N, C-alpha and C positions, 0 to 999 in steps of 0.2 A: 533791476539787474540788466546788465548789457547783454547783447545778443550775439552769439557766435554764428557765423555764416559759412556753410560748407559749399553751397553751390546754388545755381539758379536753373530752373527748369520750367517746362510748360505746366500750367495749372491742371491740365488733363493727365499729367504724368501719374503712373500707377503709384499707390501708396507704398511706403517702406514697411519692412517687417515690424510688426507690433512689438513695442518694448525695446526698440533698438537704442543702444547707448552710443554716445559720442565722446568728446573730450571731457576731461575732468576726472577726479578721483573722490568718490565713485563717479562712473560715467553719467553725464547729464543726458536725460532723455531727448532724442531727436524728434523734431516736429516739423510741420509744414506751415508756412505762411503764404497765403494766396493774395494776389492783387491783380484783378482783371484776368488776363490770359496767362499770367506768369505766376510762379511760385518760388519760394526760397526754402531750401533745406537748412534748418537752424537748430540750435539748442541754446540754453542759457550758457553764458560764457563764464568759466571758472575764474576766480581772481588769481592774479599772479601767474597767468599761463606762460609757460616756456616751452620751447621746442624739444621736449623730452620724447624719447622713443615711444612710450606708451601712447602719448597724445598724437604724435605724428602718425602712428599706425591707425589710431582711432579715426583720425581725419580721413586717411586714405580708404579705410574700410567703409565709411559712410558714402564716400564718393563712388566706390566700387559697387556697392549695393544699389545706389541710386542709378548709376550709369548702366547697370545690367538691364534695367527696364526701359531705357530710353536716353535721349541726349540730355546731358547736364553740363552747364557751364561751370567749371570748377573754380572755387576761390582758393587762393593759396593759404597755407597754414597761418593762423593768427588773424584772420579777417573778422573784425569785431565792430558792431554798430552799437550806438548808445542804447537802443531799445528796439522793440519790434516795429514801432512806428517809423523809425528811420529806414529800416529795411524795406517796408512796403512803400515808403515815399520814394526811395531810389528805384524800385521796380516800376512805379508809375512814371517817374521822370524819364527813365531810360528804356521804356517799354519797346520802342521801335528798334533800338539798337540790340537789346537782348533777344528779341524775336528773330531778327535777322541772323544773329550769331547762332541761335539754336538751329535754324534751318541750314546754315552753312556747315556747321560742325556735326550735324547728325551723321552717325556712322563713321566718324573720324577719331583717330587716336594720335598721340604725339610720341615721337621718338627723339630723344636728345642724343646728339653725337658729339663727343669731345675727342679731339686729336692732339697727340703730342709726338715728339720725335724720340726715337730710340737713339740715344746720344752717339753710340759707337757707329751705328749704321748710317746716320746722317753725316758723320764726319767722313766716312768712306765715300759717300755719294758726293759730298762737296769736293773732296780731293779728286775724284774721277772726272768731275765736270769742269774743274778749274785748272788749266795748265799752268797758270801763273803761280798758284798756290803750290802745285807739285814741284815746280822748278825751284821756288824759294825754299821749300822743305828739303829738297835734295842738296841745294847749295849749303844750307845750314848744316846738314848732316856731314857733308864732306869737309866743312870747316870746323868739325868737332862740336857742333851745336850752334855755331854762329855767335855774333856779338849780341849784347843786350838789345841794341837798336834793331838788329835783324830779327831776333826772336819776338820783339814787341810788334814789329811790322807784320810778321807772319800771324801772330795771334789776332791782330786787328783785322787782317784779311779774312781769317777763318770766321771770326765772329760776324763780320759783315755778310759773308757768304751764307752762313747758317740763318741769319735774320732774313735774308732775301728768300732763302728756301722755305722758311716758315710761312712767309706771306704767300708764296706760290702754292704751297701745299694746302694752306687754309682755303684759298680760292678753288683749288682743284677738288678738294673734298666736297665743298658746297655745290659746285657746278656738276660734279659727277652724280650726286645723289638727288639733285633737284628734279630731274625727270621722273623719278619714282615717287614723288610727293605732290600733294595738292598745294602746299604753301610752305614757306620757309620763314623762320624768325631767328635772326642772329642774336645770340645772347651776349651779355657783358663779358669783357675780357677778364680772364682769371689766371692767376699765377700757375704756371706749369702746363697750360693748354695753349696751343697755337690756333685752335678752332673750337668754338662752342656754339653749335647750331641746333635748333629744334626744327623738326620736319613734321608737317601735318600729313598724315597718311590715312587713306581709306582702310578701314579695318580689314576688308576683304583683300587688300593689296599688300598687307603687312609682310607676307612671305617674299614677295617680289622686292620690297624695299630692303629687307634683311639680306637678300641675295646680292643686291647692289652694294651693300656695305661690305660683304665678303669679297666682292670684286675689287673694291678699293683697297682692302687689306692685301690681296694678292698682288695688285699692281703697284703698291707702295710699301714694300717690306721695311722701309725705314720709318714708317709711321706706326704708332700704337693708337688704336681706336677704342673708346669706351662707349657702349650703346646702352642707354637707359630707356626702357619702354616695354610694352605699350603703357603710356601714361594718359590721364585725362589731358585734354588740350589746353593746358595752362597758358601757353605762350600765344594763344590765338583768340583770347577773349578780349578783343580790342575795345577801348584803348588800354585795357588792363583789368584783370579780374578783381583787383583790390582798389582800383582807382577809376570808377566811372566818371565821365566828364562832368565837371561842375560840382560833384559831391563825392565824398570819400565814404565808402562802405566799410572798409577795414584796412588794417595795416599788415603788409607783408613782412612777416618775421623770419622768413627763410624756410626753405625746404630743400630736400636732398642732402 
């Protein structure tokens, strides 16, 4: 049977609660695989695993329990190896990398910040910042709406100005929050968000980071921010929690 991997930790990591269950229905018992100074938190992998709510929560619960006792490098939901031997083989092959990551990420959590524009507010801002758009808008108004070409020109100017504002705001959000974080990882572009950035934050400095987020909100009323965290530091297990260099430990089937 294939092996489901929740995370990687030190071999000296305290044991998990006895009888703890993970993904699957019924839940598959969670166990520890050790290889040298490292260990993997695993269970048998259920067949036909899909990112259903019950299994997503089970995955997160195992990581929460393990993380409460010390640093764990989290795997994303759906990380599956062919068997236990493949897992211990990757631990041996990537031992130096994982040990460095455990030292670096000890006591750290991840906050993911996504930003989007409040459509009405950003249009007001674009109008206030761009006298050419204001002038053309007023000219069209006085001309009873303006010709088709004039309306098209105005629309293109507004779209271009909003796009430029999106790029500026994305950079501003990242640069404003960077000083409150230990590291930054820019996520993939996604529809509806002008920024998708993860920040590695010292657990003891989380309040200061969240205060910095509130300052961004106050200083950018045309922005809408969504903050998700604290999370296990998924975005900082380089070169990737599901893709150690040279070998594949599991497949990222999506989370969040």
